[in-house]
C-alpha positions in Angstrom: 0.0 0.0 0.0 1.4 3.4 -1.0 2.1 5.8 1.8 -0.3 8.7 1.9 1.0 11.8 0.1 -0.1 15.4 -0.1 -3.4 15.9 -1.9 -2.8 16.6 -5.6 -4.8 19.7 -6.3 -4.3 19.3 -10.0 -6.8 16.4 -9.8 -9.3 18.6 -8.0 -8.8 21.2 -10.8 -9.3 18.4 -13.4 -12.6 17.5 -11.7 -13.7 21.1 -12.1 -12.4 21.4 -15.7 -14.1 18.1 -16.6 -17.4 19.2 -15.2 -17.1 22.5 -17.2 -16.5 20.3 -20.2 -19.7 18.4 -19.5 -21.6 21.6 -19.4 -20.1 22.7 -22.7 -21.3 19.4 -24.3 -24.8 20.1 -23.0 -24.8 23.7 -24.2 -23.7 22.5 -27.7 -26.0 19.5 -27.8 -29.1 19.9 -25.7 -29.3 23.7 -26.2 -29.4 23.2 -30.0 -26.1 24.9 -31.1 -24.8 21.9 -33.1 -28.2 21.2 -34.7 -28.7 24.8 -35.7 -25.3 25.4 -37.3 -25.2 25.0 -41.1 -23.4 21.7 -41.9 -19.7 22.2 -42.8 -19.9 26.0 -42.3 -17.3 27.8 -40.2 -19.9 27.9 -37.4 -20.4 24.2 -37.6 -16.7 23.5 -37.6 -16.2 25.8 -34.6 -19.0 24.1 -32.7 -17.7 20.7 -33.4 -14.2 21.7 -32.4 -15.5 22.7 -29.0 -17.5 19.4 -28.9 -14.5 17.2 -29.6 -12.3 19.2 -27.2 -14.8 18.6 -24.4 -15.9 15.1 -25.3 -13.4 13.3 -23.0 -14.7 15.0 -19.9 -16.8 12.1 -18.6 -13.9 9.7 -19.2 -11.7 12.0 -17.2 -14.0 11.7 -14.2 -14.0 7.9 -14.3 -10.2 7.8 -14.7 -9.8 10.0 -11.7 -11.9 7.6 -9.6 -9.4 4.8 -10.3 -6.3 7.0 -10.0 -7.4 8.2 -6.6 -9.2 5.1 -5.4 -6.5 2.5 -5.9 -4.6 3.5 -2.8 -7.6 4.9 -0.8 -9.6 3.2 1.8 -12.9 1.9 0.4 -15.8 3.4 2.2 -19.5 2.8 1.7 -20.1 6.1 3.4 -18.7 7.9 0.4 -21.4 6.4 -1.9 -24.0 7.2 0.8 -22.9 10.8 0.8 -23.2 11.1 -3.0 -26.6 9.4 -2.8 -27.7 12.1 -0.3 -26.3 14.8 -2.5 -28.3 13.4 -5.5 -31.4 13.0 -3.4 -31.2 16.6 -2.2 -31.7 17.7 -5.8 -34.1 15.0 -6.9 -36.4 16.1 -4.1 -35.9 19.9 -3.9 -36.0 20.6 -7.6 -39.4 19.0 -8.2 -40.7 20.9 -5.1 -39.5 24.1 -6.6 -41.2 23.4 -9.9 -44.3 22.4 -8.1 -44.5 25.8 -6.5 -43.2 28.0 -9.3 -44.4 26.2 -12.4 -47.7 24.3 -11.5 -48.5 21.5 -13.9 -44.8 20.7 -14.8 -44.4 18.0 -12.2 -45.8 14.6 -13.0 -47.7 12.4 -10.5 -44.8 10.0 -10.1 -42.0 12.6 -10.0 -41.9 13.1 -6.3 -41.9 9.3 -5.7 -39.1 8.8 -8.2 -37.1 11.5 -6.4 -36.6 9.1 -3.5 -34.7 6.7 -5.6 -32.0 8.8 -7.5 -29.8 5.8 -8.2 -32.4 3.3 -9.4 -34.7 5.5 -11.5 -31.9 6.7 -13.8 -32.4 10.3 -13.0 -28.7 10.7 -13.9 -27.1 8.0 -16.1 -23.6 8.7 -14.7 -24.7 8.4 -11.0 -26.7 5.2 -11.8 -23.7 3.7 -13.6 -21.3 4.8 -10.9 -23.6 3.4 -8.2 -23.5 0.0 -9.9 -19.7 0.1 -10.4 -18.9 1.3 -6.9 -19.6 -2.0 -5.1 -16.9 -3.8 -7.1 -14.1 -1.3 -6.4 -12.5 -3.5 -3.7 -12.2 -6.2 -6.3 -10.6 -3.8 -8.9 -8.2 -2.5 -6.3 -7.2 -6.0 -5.2 -6.7 -7.0 -8.9 -4.4 -4.0 -9.6 -2.5 -4.1 -6.4 -1.9 -7.9 -6.3 -1.7 -9.2 -9.9 1.9 -9.3 -11.3 2.6 -6.3 -13.5 3.1 -8.3 -16.6 -0.3 -9.9 -16.3 -1.9 -6.6 -15.3 -0.4 -5.0 -18.4 -2.0 -7.7 -20.6 -5.4 -6.9 -18.9 -5.0 -3.2 -19.6 -4.0 -3.8 -23.2 -7.0 -6.1 -23.6 -9.3 -3.4 -22.2 -8.1 -0.8 -24.7 -8.1 -3.1 -27.7 -11.4 -5.0 -27.0 -13.5 -2.2 -25.7 -12.0 0.8 -27.6 -10.1 0.0 -30.7 -12.1 -3.0 -32.0 -15.6 -1.5 -31.5 -14.4 1.7 -33.2 -13.1 -0.1 -36.3 -15.9 -2.7 -36.5 -19.0 -0.5 -36.4 -21.9 0.1 -38.7 -20.5 3.4 -40.0 -17.5 1.6 -41.4 -19.5 -1.3 -43.0 -23.2 -2.1 -42.7 -22.3 -5.7 -41.9 -20.9 -4.7 -38.5 -23.2 -4.3 -35.6 -23.4 -1.2 -33.5 -22.3 -1.3 -29.8 -20.3 -4.5 -30.4 -19.5 -5.4 -26.8 -22.5 -3.6 -25.1 -20.8 -0.7 -23.5 -23.7 1.5 -24.7 -21.0 3.8 -26.3 -19.6 4.5 -22.8 -22.9 5.2 -21.0 -22.6 2.2 -18.8 -21.2 0.7 -15.6 -19.0 -1.5 -17.6 -17.2 1.4 -19.3 -16.8 3.2 -16.0 -15.4 0.1 -14.4 -12.9 -0.3 -17.2 -11.8 3.3 -16.9 -11.4 2.8 -13.1 -9.0 -0.1 -13.7 -7.0 2.0 -16.3 -6.8 4.9 -13.9 -5.7 2.6 -11.0 -3.1 0.9 -13.2 -1.6 4.3 -14.3 -1.3 5.4 -10.6 0.0 2.0 -9.4 2.9 1.9 -11.9 3.6 5.6 -12.2 3.0 5.7 -16.0 3.1 9.5 -15.9 6.5 9.8 -14.2 8.3 10.7 -17.4 5.6 12.8 -18.9 5.7 16.6 -18.8 2.8 18.9 -18.9 3.8 20.1 -22.4 3.9 16.6 -23.8 0.6 15.6 -22.2 -1.1 18.8 -23.6 0.4 18.2 -27.0 -1.1 14.6 -27.1 -4.5 15.9 -26.0 -4.6 18.6 -28.7 -3.5 16.0 -31.3 -6.3 13.7 -30.3 -8.9 16.5 -30.5 -7.7 17.6 -33.9 -7.6 14.0 -35.3 -11.2 13.3 -33.9 -12.5 16.6 -35.3 -10.7 16.3 -38.6 -11.9 12.7 -39.2 -15.5 13.8 -38.6 -15.3 16.8 -41.0 -13.4 14.8 -43.6 -16.0 12.0 -43.7 -18.9 14.5 -43.8 -17.2 16.5 -46.6 -16.7 13.2 -48.6 -20.4 12.3 -48.2 -21.4 15.8 -49.2 -19.3 15.9 -52.3 -19.2 12.3 -53.5 -21.9 10.4 -51.5 -25.1 12.2 -52.6 -25.4 14.8 -49.8 -24.5 15.7 -46.3 -24.6 13.0 -43.7 -23.6 13.4 -40.0 -20.7 10.9 -39.7 -17.4 10.2 -38.0 -16.4 7.1 -36.1 -14.2 8.8 -33.4 -16.7 11.0 -31.6 -17.6 8.5 -28.9 -16.6 8.0 -25.3 -15.1 4.6 -26.2 -13.1 5.7 -29.2 -9.3 5.5 -28.9 -8.7 9.2 -29.5 -11.2 10.3 -26.9 -9.8 7.7 -24.4 -6.2 8.9 -25.1 -7.3 12.5 -24.8 -8.7 11.8 -21.3 -5.6 10.0 -20.2 -3.5 12.9 -21.6 -5.5 15.4 -19.6 -5.1 13.3 -16.5 -1.4 13.4 -17.0 -1.4 17.1 -17.6 -3.3 18.0 -14.5 -1.5 15.6 -12.2 1.8 17.4 -13.2 0.3 20.9 -13.3 1.8 23.1 -10.6 -1.0 24.9 -8.6 0.0 28.4 -7.3 -0.4 28.9 -3.6 -3.1 31.5 -4.1 -5.2 28.9 -6.0 -5.0 26.2 -3.3 -7.9 27.4 -1.1 -10.3 28.2 -3.9 -9.7 24.8 -5.5 -10.1 23.0 -2.2 -13.4 24.8 -1.5 -14.9 24.6 -5.0 -13.9 21.1 -6.1 -16.3 19.2 -3.8 -19.1 21.2 -5.4 -18.3 20.2 -9.0 -20.5 17.0 -9.1 -23.6 19.0 -8.1 -23.2 21.1 -11.2 -24.1 17.9 -13.1 -26.9 17.0 -10.6 -28.6 20.4 -11.0 -28.5 21.2 -14.7 -29.2 17.6 -15.8 -32.1 17.1 -13.6 -35.0 16.0 -15.9 -37.1 19.1 -15.1 -34.3 21.5 -15.5 -33.1 19.6 -18.6 -36.6 19.8 -20.2 -37.6 23.4 -19.3 -34.3 25.3 -19.2 -31.7 23.2 -21.2 -33.6 22.3 -24.4 -33.1 24.3 -27.6 -32.8 27.6 -25.9 -29.6 28.7 -27.7 -30.1 27.8 -31.3 -29.2 31.3 -32.3 -25.6 30.6 -31.3 -25.3 28.4 -34.4 -25.1 31.4 -36.7 -23.1 33.8 -34.5 -19.8 33.5 -36.4 -16.7 31.6 -35.3 -15.3 33.8 -32.5 -18.7 35.0 -31.2 -20.0 31.4 -31.2 -17.1 30.0 -29.2 -17.2 32.9 -26.8 -21.0 32.6 -26.3 -20.8 28.8 -25.7 -17.9 29.1 -23.2 -19.5 32.1 -21.4 -22.8 30.3 -21.1 -21.2 27.1 -19.8 -19.2 29.2 -17.3 -22.4 30.9 -16.2 -24.3 27.6 -15.7 -21.3 26.2 -13.8 -21.1 29.3 -11.5 -24.8 29.4 -10.9 -25.0 25.7 -10.0 -21.9 26.0 -7.8 -23.5 28.9 -5.9 -26.7 26.9 -5.4 -24.7 23.9 -4.2 -22.9 26.0 -1.6 -26.3 25.9 0.3 -26.4 22.1 0.2 -22.7 21.9 1.3 -23.4 24.2 4.2 -26.5 22.2 5.3 -24.5 18.9 5.1 -21.7 20.5 7.1 -24.2 21.6 9.8 -25.7 18.2 10.0 -22.2 16.6 10.1 -23.6 14.2 7.6 -20.2 12.9 6.4 -19.2 12.0 10.0 -22.6 10.4 10.8 -22.4 8.2 7.7 -18.9 7.2 8.5 -19.9 6.3 12.0 -22.8 4.1 10.6 -20.4 2.4 8.3 -17.9 1.8 11.1 -20.7 0.3 13.2 -22.1 -2.1 10.6 -19.2 -2.7 8.2 -16.1 -1.6 10.0 -12.9 -3.3 8.9 -14.6 -5.3 6.2 -12.2 -4.1 3.4 -9.2 -3.2 5.5 -6.0 -4.9 4.3 
């Protein structure tokens, strides 16, 4: 077991940057920016460049779980705390809509709010909830299997669940099935579990030891440009030689090799990124609030009434204005959700919820997973 070291604030910064990337994806997609931009126009290219740059954000979150968790004590209390965090919003947001917007809350909404992990309010939380209970097995595997064998497992994960499904897919040839090995294109507990193992392996064997921030950033940018360029090139080919525009591209997927490598590169970049002293306290304070940015703006009621096709005008803003508008909107959503979550964090602190949950775990499952 690795000796505890000083907290890597670069990882906390990556959590925040990744969540901002998730918001960017939702501004571009759910808010209608991508759909409203004229295909293959400069606006379209700009919007898709932002999309591909942010696409690895969810993978980053899952990789962080393994990178941090492999040497951390497994605690059921951590999942219970996240469950309470999700329930806070699945209960309070419908109540807010019930009061402010009568008629928008369905008859089953409040009952569903009591089960945030099992009603698929949030796909990532549901997938993480499923994966979480197997973390002790993943940690045991990474920490006890000989490196040569573990390396073979990691290579197999990348080849079987990333490279092969990307090459052998319907867009390449109609004879190939979609979602070859049932990862749901990355929206699944299986994919999160595989990323956890990859992140744990990277940390266990110090794969970033010889990687500089500059090299990591260069690899990330290369992955983004290759992903973006492949999509545009294929669409240009269909437009000019295939009978008309068709949305295409095999690399814009959570499970694609370029998106996976982009996430690993960002993990390397932020783990090596020096954090100035003046930034330490803000990062420590704001990082724990990042996940609630997702919980708030993706709640089904917020998603439907505030996050759907509100920004279609952005699609014709022009290159620089479009990029600025998307990023400013994403930052605004992030800031608003963070401000709202500070109330939740204050309430949980007053209730000493973390300590109470830890005490319950110690009482009923204390020492279960201690080495």
